[in-house]
A tleap script that builds the chain and sets N, CA, C and O, in Angstrom:
source leaprc.protein.ff14SB
mol = sequence {
  NSER LEU ALA SER ARG ILE PHE ASP ASN PHE
  SER LYS LEU GLN VAL LEU ASN LEU GLN TRP
  ASN ARG ILE SER GLY LYS ILE PRO SER SER
  LEU PHE LYS CYS LYS GLU LEU THR TYR LEU
  SER MET TYR ASN ASN ALA LEU GLU GLY SER
  ILE PRO ARG GLU ILE GLU ASN LEU THR SER
  LEU GLU ASP LEU TYR LEU ASP TYR ASN ASN
  LEU CLYS
}
set mol.1.N position { -5.503 -8.525 -8.233 }
set mol.1.CA position { -3.694 -8.512 -7.525 }
set mol.1.C position { -3.297 -6.888 -8.187 }
set mol.1.O position { -4.007 -6.358 -9.041 }
set mol.2.N position { -2.344 -6.392 -7.756 }
set mol.2.CA position { -2.084 -5.259 -8.586 }
set mol.2.C position { -0.499 -5.454 -8.761 }
set mol.2.O position { 0.319 -5.925 -7.970 }
set mol.3.N position { -0.320 -4.889 -10.175 }
set mol.3.CA position { 0.730 -5.116 -10.663 }
set mol.3.C position { 1.751 -4.868 -9.909 }
set mol.3.O position { 1.605 -3.952 -9.099 }
set mol.4.N position { 3.456 -5.805 -9.952 }
set mol.4.CA position { 4.197 -5.197 -9.290 }
set mol.4.C position { 4.582 -3.863 -9.268 }
set mol.4.O position { 4.750 -3.289 -8.192 }
set mol.5.N position { 4.771 -3.196 -10.544 }
set mol.5.CA position { 5.510 -1.799 -10.942 }
set mol.5.C position { 3.955 -0.345 -11.383 }
set mol.5.O position { 3.971 0.727 -11.989 }
set mol.6.N position { 2.846 -1.155 -10.659 }
set mol.6.CA position { 1.739 -0.006 -10.822 }
set mol.6.C position { 2.159 1.402 -10.335 }
set mol.6.O position { 1.952 2.363 -11.076 }
set mol.7.N position { 2.865 1.606 -8.864 }
set mol.7.CA position { 3.208 2.530 -8.846 }
set mol.7.C position { 4.502 2.870 -9.131 }
set mol.7.O position { 5.039 3.102 -8.048 }
set mol.8.N position { 5.112 2.988 -9.831 }
set mol.8.CA position { 6.213 3.571 -10.009 }
set mol.8.C position { 6.369 5.244 -10.777 }
set mol.8.O position { 7.402 5.907 -10.681 }
set mol.9.N position { 5.485 5.574 -11.305 }
set mol.9.CA position { 4.948 6.890 -11.760 }
set mol.9.C position { 4.107 7.727 -11.500 }
set mol.9.O position { 3.430 8.570 -12.089 }
set mol.10.N position { 4.382 7.071 -9.786 }
set mol.10.CA position { 3.199 8.159 -8.764 }
set mol.10.C position { 4.263 8.710 -7.830 }
set mol.10.O position { 3.789 9.167 -6.790 }
set mol.11.N position { 5.424 8.771 -7.930 }
set mol.11.CA position { 6.406 9.570 -7.294 }
set mol.11.C position { 5.453 10.532 -6.509 }
set mol.11.O position { 5.408 10.236 -5.316 }
set mol.12.N position { 4.731 11.534 -6.836 }
set mol.12.CA position { 3.928 12.792 -5.996 }
set mol.12.C position { 2.621 12.346 -5.078 }
set mol.12.O position { 1.937 13.081 -4.365 }
set mol.13.N position { 2.506 11.202 -5.262 }
set mol.13.CA position { 1.211 10.539 -4.708 }
set mol.13.C position { 1.457 11.134 -3.381 }
set mol.13.O position { 2.517 11.257 -2.767 }
set mol.14.N position { 0.005 11.550 -3.004 }
set mol.14.CA position { -0.494 12.021 -1.314 }
set mol.14.C position { -1.244 10.989 -0.717 }
set mol.14.O position { -1.032 10.510 0.398 }
set mol.15.N position { -2.288 10.611 -1.651 }
set mol.15.CA position { -3.397 9.662 -0.745 }
set mol.15.C position { -3.632 9.058 -1.572 }
set mol.15.O position { -3.426 9.389 -2.739 }
set mol.16.N position { -4.272 7.698 -1.097 }
set mol.16.CA position { -4.422 6.494 -1.794 }
set mol.16.C position { -5.295 5.743 -0.837 }
set mol.16.O position { -5.047 5.588 0.359 }
set mol.17.N position { -6.322 5.303 -1.468 }
set mol.17.CA position { -7.854 4.508 -0.737 }
set mol.17.C position { -8.228 3.680 -1.835 }
set mol.17.O position { -8.958 3.881 -2.805 }
set mol.18.N position { -7.412 2.491 -1.374 }
set mol.18.CA position { -8.052 1.393 -2.091 }
set mol.18.C position { -8.873 0.071 -1.076 }
set mol.18.O position { -8.867 -1.149 -1.242 }
set mol.19.N position { -9.418 0.772 -0.197 }
set mol.19.CA position { -10.169 -0.144 0.879 }
set mol.19.C position { -11.274 -0.558 0.316 }
set mol.19.O position { -11.718 0.264 -0.486 }
set mol.20.N position { -11.965 -1.630 0.436 }
set mol.20.CA position { -13.105 -2.819 0.055 }
set mol.20.C position { -13.121 -2.858 -1.646 }
set mol.20.O position { -14.016 -2.307 -2.287 }
set mol.21.N position { -11.862 -3.679 -2.354 }
set mol.21.CA position { -11.774 -3.820 -3.811 }
set mol.21.C position { -11.418 -5.223 -3.442 }
set mol.21.O position { -10.987 -5.705 -4.490 }
set mol.22.N position { -11.385 -5.865 -2.783 }
set mol.22.CA position { -11.170 -7.420 -3.229 }
set mol.22.C position { -9.728 -7.698 -3.583 }
set mol.22.O position { -9.454 -8.738 -4.182 }
set mol.23.N position { -8.405 -6.473 -3.112 }
set mol.23.CA position { -7.598 -7.021 -4.141 }
set mol.23.C position { -6.535 -8.284 -3.326 }
set mol.23.O position { -5.872 -8.187 -2.292 }
set mol.24.N position { -6.645 -9.006 -3.916 }
set mol.24.CA position { -5.587 -10.092 -3.692 }
set mol.24.C position { -4.319 -9.898 -3.575 }
set mol.24.O position { -3.962 -8.819 -4.049 }
set mol.25.N position { -3.103 -10.836 -2.906 }
set mol.25.CA position { -1.590 -10.915 -3.394 }
set mol.25.C position { -0.924 -9.580 -2.271 }
set mol.25.O position { -1.375 -8.716 -1.520 }
set mol.26.N position { -0.036 -9.918 -2.585 }
set mol.26.CA position { 1.133 -9.223 -1.632 }
set mol.26.C position { 1.365 -7.617 -2.008 }
set mol.26.O position { 1.606 -7.237 -3.154 }
set mol.27.N position { 1.276 -6.919 -1.093 }
set mol.27.CA position { 1.884 -5.182 -1.658 }
set mol.27.C position { 2.738 -5.146 -2.120 }
set mol.27.O position { 3.843 -5.505 -1.714 }
set mol.28.N position { 2.284 -4.463 -3.609 }
set mol.28.CA position { 3.323 -3.830 -4.966 }
set mol.28.C position { 4.674 -3.421 -4.037 }
set mol.28.O position { 4.622 -2.742 -3.012 }
set mol.29.N position { 5.672 -3.890 -4.527 }
set mol.29.CA position { 6.745 -3.060 -3.857 }
set mol.29.C position { 7.054 -1.296 -4.778 }
set mol.29.O position { 7.720 -0.303 -4.486 }
set mol.30.N position { 6.381 -1.577 -5.658 }
set mol.30.CA position { 6.551 -0.111 -6.383 }
set mol.30.C position { 5.567 1.054 -5.382 }
set mol.30.O position { 5.737 2.270 -5.475 }
set mol.31.N position { 4.751 0.548 -4.635 }
set mol.31.CA position { 4.299 1.562 -3.339 }
set mol.31.C position { 4.897 2.295 -2.769 }
set mol.31.O position { 4.625 3.481 -2.582 }
set mol.32.N position { 5.903 1.642 -2.362 }
set mol.32.CA position { 6.943 2.061 -1.578 }
set mol.32.C position { 8.143 2.948 -2.210 }
set mol.32.O position { 9.277 3.051 -1.743 }
set mol.33.N position { 7.677 3.512 -3.284 }
set mol.33.CA position { 8.458 4.422 -4.007 }
set mol.33.C position { 7.805 6.138 -4.059 }
set mol.33.O position { 8.286 7.149 -4.570 }
set mol.34.N position { 6.667 5.942 -3.383 }
set mol.34.CA position { 5.486 7.504 -3.480 }
set mol.34.C position { 6.004 8.194 -2.057 }
set mol.34.O position { 5.391 8.361 -1.002 }
set mol.35.N position { 7.101 8.464 -2.358 }
set mol.35.CA position { 7.621 9.121 -0.969 }
set mol.35.C position { 6.795 10.070 -0.286 }
set mol.35.O position { 6.906 10.306 0.917 }
set mol.36.N position { 5.772 10.745 -1.231 }
set mol.36.CA position { 4.815 11.828 -0.723 }
set mol.36.C position { 3.551 11.510 -0.187 }
set mol.36.O position { 2.641 12.329 -0.065 }
set mol.37.N position { 3.484 10.161 0.176 }
set mol.37.CA position { 2.110 9.470 0.431 }
set mol.37.C position { 2.031 9.914 2.135 }
set mol.37.O position { 2.877 9.760 3.016 }
set mol.38.N position { 0.779 10.467 2.184 }
set mol.38.CA position { 0.469 11.293 3.464 }
set mol.38.C position { -0.726 10.208 4.382 }
set mol.38.O position { -0.726 10.132 5.611 }
set mol.39.N position { -1.627 9.485 3.533 }
set mol.39.CA position { -2.764 8.243 3.727 }
set mol.39.C position { -2.383 7.515 2.571 }
set mol.39.O position { -1.880 7.765 1.475 }
set mol.40.N position { -2.870 6.354 3.307 }
set mol.40.CA position { -2.705 4.989 2.642 }
set mol.40.C position { -3.608 3.843 3.347 }
set mol.40.O position { -3.495 3.397 4.488 }
set mol.41.N position { -4.369 3.558 2.519 }
set mol.41.CA position { -5.829 2.656 3.223 }
set mol.41.C position { -5.882 1.855 2.489 }
set mol.41.O position { -5.990 2.142 1.297 }
set mol.42.N position { -5.826 0.500 2.926 }
set mol.42.CA position { -5.907 -1.014 1.922 }
set mol.42.C position { -6.910 -1.546 2.720 }
set mol.42.O position { -7.077 -2.763 2.634 }
set mol.43.N position { -7.526 -0.995 3.381 }
set mol.43.CA position { -8.462 -1.888 4.622 }
set mol.43.C position { -9.372 -2.768 4.330 }
set mol.43.O position { -10.197 -2.135 3.672 }
set mol.44.N position { -9.802 -4.089 4.441 }
set mol.44.CA position { -10.696 -5.429 3.879 }
set mol.44.C position { -10.149 -5.209 2.178 }
set mol.44.O position { -10.578 -4.572 1.216 }
set mol.45.N position { -9.272 -5.884 2.364 }
set mol.45.CA position { -9.306 -6.463 0.922 }
set mol.45.C position { -8.606 -7.757 1.157 }
set mol.45.O position { -8.805 -8.069 2.332 }
set mol.46.N position { -7.907 -8.605 0.579 }
set mol.46.CA position { -7.679 -10.203 0.478 }
set mol.46.C position { -6.027 -10.031 0.287 }
set mol.46.O position { -5.585 -10.698 -0.649 }
set mol.47.N position { -5.105 -9.287 0.985 }
set mol.47.CA position { -3.831 -8.755 0.595 }
set mol.47.C position { -3.212 -9.947 1.800 }
set mol.47.O position { -3.919 -10.470 2.662 }
set mol.48.N position { -2.037 -10.150 1.640 }
set mol.48.CA position { -1.777 -11.551 2.072 }
set mol.48.C position { 0.145 -11.561 2.220 }
set mol.48.O position { 0.800 -10.732 1.587 }
set mol.49.N position { 0.665 -12.360 2.915 }
set mol.49.CA position { 1.984 -11.877 3.034 }
set mol.49.C position { 2.281 -10.935 4.234 }
set mol.49.O position { 1.491 -10.345 4.971 }
set mol.50.N position { 3.734 -10.960 4.227 }
set mol.50.CA position { 4.311 -10.222 5.380 }
set mol.50.C position { 4.286 -8.440 4.673 }
set mol.50.O position { 4.535 -8.035 3.537 }
set mol.51.N position { 3.896 -7.756 5.854 }
set mol.51.CA position { 4.024 -5.898 5.567 }
set mol.51.C position { 5.483 -5.985 5.346 }
set mol.51.O position { 6.234 -6.548 6.142 }
set mol.52.N position { 5.845 -5.457 4.326 }
set mol.52.CA position { 7.329 -5.188 3.488 }
set mol.52.C position { 7.998 -3.954 4.559 }
set mol.52.O position { 7.498 -2.890 4.924 }
set mol.53.N position { 9.301 -4.563 4.877 }
set mol.53.CA position { 10.200 -3.543 5.854 }
set mol.53.C position { 9.881 -2.594 4.792 }
set mol.53.O position { 8.872 -2.028 5.212 }
set mol.54.N position { 10.105 -2.219 3.919 }
set mol.54.CA position { 10.150 -1.175 3.023 }
set mol.54.C position { 8.976 0.128 3.197 }
set mol.54.O position { 8.970 1.176 2.551 }
set mol.55.N position { 8.034 -0.282 4.238 }
set mol.55.CA position { 6.954 0.542 4.430 }
set mol.55.C position { 7.915 1.387 5.268 }
set mol.55.O position { 7.646 2.543 4.940 }
set mol.56.N position { 8.858 1.418 6.143 }
set mol.56.CA position { 9.684 2.797 6.660 }
set mol.56.C position { 10.201 3.247 5.844 }
set mol.56.O position { 11.136 3.836 6.386 }
set mol.57.N position { 10.299 3.498 4.214 }
set mol.57.CA position { 10.644 4.491 3.448 }
set mol.57.C position { 9.504 5.581 3.201 }
set mol.57.O position { 9.927 6.631 2.717 }
set mol.58.N position { 8.075 5.512 3.460 }
set mol.58.CA position { 7.335 6.157 3.582 }
set mol.58.C position { 7.090 6.947 4.666 }
set mol.58.O position { 6.108 6.746 5.380 }
set mol.59.N position { 8.067 8.043 4.919 }
set mol.59.CA position { 8.757 8.918 5.887 }
set mol.59.C position { 7.522 10.380 6.070 }
set mol.59.O position { 7.751 11.379 6.752 }
set mol.60.N position { 6.469 10.171 5.404 }
set mol.60.CA position { 5.437 11.191 5.187 }
set mol.60.C position { 4.116 10.773 5.718 }
set mol.60.O position { 3.193 11.350 6.292 }
set mol.61.N position { 4.401 9.343 5.248 }
set mol.61.CA position { 2.833 8.679 5.950 }
set mol.61.C position { 2.359 9.022 7.351 }
set mol.61.O position { 3.135 9.044 8.306 }
set mol.62.N position { 1.122 9.275 7.440 }
set mol.62.CA position { 0.215 10.238 8.457 }
set mol.62.C position { -0.483 8.949 9.151 }
set mol.62.O position { -0.199 8.405 10.219 }
set mol.63.N position { -1.435 8.650 8.251 }
set mol.63.CA position { -2.650 7.579 8.161 }
set mol.63.C position { -2.249 6.118 7.906 }
set mol.63.O position { -1.901 6.227 6.730 }
set mol.64.N position { -2.087 4.991 8.175 }
set mol.64.CA position { -2.052 3.443 7.592 }
set mol.64.C position { -2.840 2.443 7.751 }
set mol.64.O position { -2.385 1.502 8.402 }
set mol.65.N position { -4.029 2.351 7.295 }
set mol.65.CA position { -5.100 1.403 7.639 }
set mol.65.C position { -4.735 -0.091 6.331 }
set mol.65.O position { -4.681 -0.064 5.102 }
set mol.66.N position { -4.581 -1.060 7.172 }
set mol.66.CA position { -4.500 -2.171 7.104 }
set mol.66.C position { -5.118 -3.489 7.040 }
set mol.66.O position { -4.861 -4.563 6.496 }
set mol.67.N position { -6.462 -2.786 8.154 }
set mol.67.CA position { -7.137 -4.116 9.078 }
set mol.67.C position { -7.943 -4.681 8.015 }
set mol.67.O position { -8.344 -3.975 7.089 }
set mol.68.N position { -8.252 -6.160 8.118 }
set mol.68.CA position { -9.054 -6.789 7.833 }
set mol.68.C position { -8.483 -7.360 6.440 }
set mol.68.O position { -9.154 -7.236 5.415 }
set mol.69.N position { -6.975 -8.114 6.433 }
set mol.69.CA position { -6.540 -8.407 5.476 }
set mol.69.C position { -5.732 -9.622 5.792 }
set mol.69.O position { -5.966 -9.957 6.954 }
set mol.70.N position { -4.947 -10.344 5.260 }
set mol.70.CA position { -4.356 -11.576 5.593 }
set mol.70.C position { -2.731 -11.747 5.554 }
set mol.70.O position { -2.026 -12.672 5.151 }
set mol.71.N position { -2.314 -10.014 6.352 }
set mol.71.CA position { -1.229 -9.849 6.437 }
set mol.71.C position { -1.099 -10.001 7.685 }
set mol.71.O position { -1.941 -9.916 8.579 }
set mol.72.N position { 0.735 -10.388 7.743 }
set mol.72.CA position { 1.579 -11.076 8.975 }
set mol.72.C position { 2.324 -9.959 9.440 }
set mol.72.O position { 3.098 -10.085 10.388 }
savepdb mol mol.pdb
quit
């Protein structure tokens, strides 16, 4: 799993590819502080729970891949 504050200091991050890493648990809330993120792939992991509403804060996001997880 990813630590809840892992993305706290990545406000300028634009591309994040974490596919096929067997990451479990919930999507860390600190991810939604990455306001410049344009590409996010967490495809094929073991993420679970709901997709947080805070995903709406990623207004620059163009590509999102969350397939093949246990998300609701």
